Residue, then its C-alpha position, 0 to 999 in steps of 0.5 A: m369341457l369333459w364327457v366320460d361315458l362309462t358303458a356297462p362299467t365294471d367296479d373299477e370303473f365305478r370307482l372313478l365316480s367316487d375317488v376322481f370325481g368325488f360323487h356323493p355315495l348316494s348318487v353313486e349307488d343309484a348309478r350302480s342300480a340296475l333300475q332306477y326311475p327318473k328323477i333329478e337330484p342337486y348335489p353340491g357342484y353337480l346335478y344327478l339325473v336318471l332318464h329312460g331310453i327305449d330298449l331296442t332289443r325288444g323291437r316294436t312288438q314289445f315296449a321296454t326301457r333302459d335307464v341312463d344315469f347323468f352327472l352334470g357339472r360346470n364343465y363336465l357331463v358324466t353318463v352311465h349306461d349298460g351299453q344299450s343307448r342309441s342316443i349316446t352312440r349317436l352323439r359319441e359319433l357326432c362329437d368325433r366329426h363336430e368339435r363344436i358339439l363339446g364346445e357348446g358346454a355340458v348342459a348343451l350336451l345333455h339337452r342333445i342326449v335327452d332330445t334324441m332319447v325323447d325322439n326315439y319314444r316316437p316310433a315306440i308309441e306309434g308301434l303301441e298305437e298299431r297294436l291297439n288299432k288291431l286289437e280294436d278290430t279283432a275285439f269286435g270278433g269276440q275272440d276269447q284269445i285276445v284277452r291275454q293280448i289285452i292284459k300284456l299290452k295293459r302291463e306295458l302301457g302301465a310300465l310306460r306310464r311309470v317312466i314317461i310322467p316322472q321323466r315329464d317332471v324331470l324335464g319340466r324342472l330343467a324347463r323351469r330353470e329350477f337349477a343354476a346350471i340351466s340358463d335361459e337359453m337352455a331352459y328354452r331348449f329343455r321346454d321344447v323336450h318337455d312339450h314333446m314329453v307331455r304329449y307322450a304322456d297324454e297319449v298314454m293315458l289315452f292308450q289306457e282308456r282305449v285298452t279298457g274300452i277294448y276289454e269291455i267290447n270284447l267282453a260285451t261281444v262274448s256275452n251277446r254271443l253266449n246270450s245268443v246260444m242260450k237263447v236257442l238252447t232255451v227255445m229248443s228246450t221249451i219246444f221239446l217240453p210239450l212233446t215230452v208231455l205228449t208222448g209220456m202220456w200215451g206211454m202210461n198204463i192207463t186208458l186214454p182216448e184212442f184216435p180213429g184208424g188203429e194204432v198205426a193211424q194213432f201214431w201218425w195223429i200224435t206226430a201230427l199233434m206234436l208238429a201242430v204245437i211245434a208250429a204254434m209255439l214258433a209262431l208265438f215266439r216269432r210274434n213276441r219277437w222272443i226269437 
């Protein structure tokens, strides 16, 4: 049993894949690529897999993944990654302490690595759920600045979905034993990992629906707040409209009926009339529940 782990390989190390192992040029080219979405392809004598692990450099505040390439043969496993795989680092340490891990075979080693990678998704998904809960609480306040956070989270969920769903399908093919290298016992183990990935995929779909709901809640809250402001402004404009008419009438160069008591008394009569108009209009608005 041989496990070759290429960590951030150079061009000379990449030539091991073609010159020593004799892997197909297309699979070697995919391994050289900086980003490949999860997939599984059978080649003569080996299986080529691309799976994604959580990128720890971003922390829990932002979701990101890094791809890991696997070449699975009868008695060997070749892994290619950029050196940021926590799962592979952990398995390498375990292999140094427990010889039986390599003694179980290449497929069992692949299962251990994949199982650890899938388990590492749980903290990241819980982090996304916490961010969703905070956004939901903030959305009811109708704050305009959370729109940027909503769009950012929606993009991260889209990226997560593009990774999890193909990875779920890859694990499903391993669990259904579509390939001769996968025994019944190992298919059962991959089935358990596949169930976890199916659950994660369902949660991602639910998260996307929640993000859409949060955006709609925030939009409705902002619209209601704007409607309240417009209602107050409309009421004020409506109240001042007849007052403007009254003051304009007594400011024209025509003879209008004068109130008794002279010019000073006339001012107070007009002021009282305007106050009476305001009171009547407020009473009318309140009666019709317009305010």
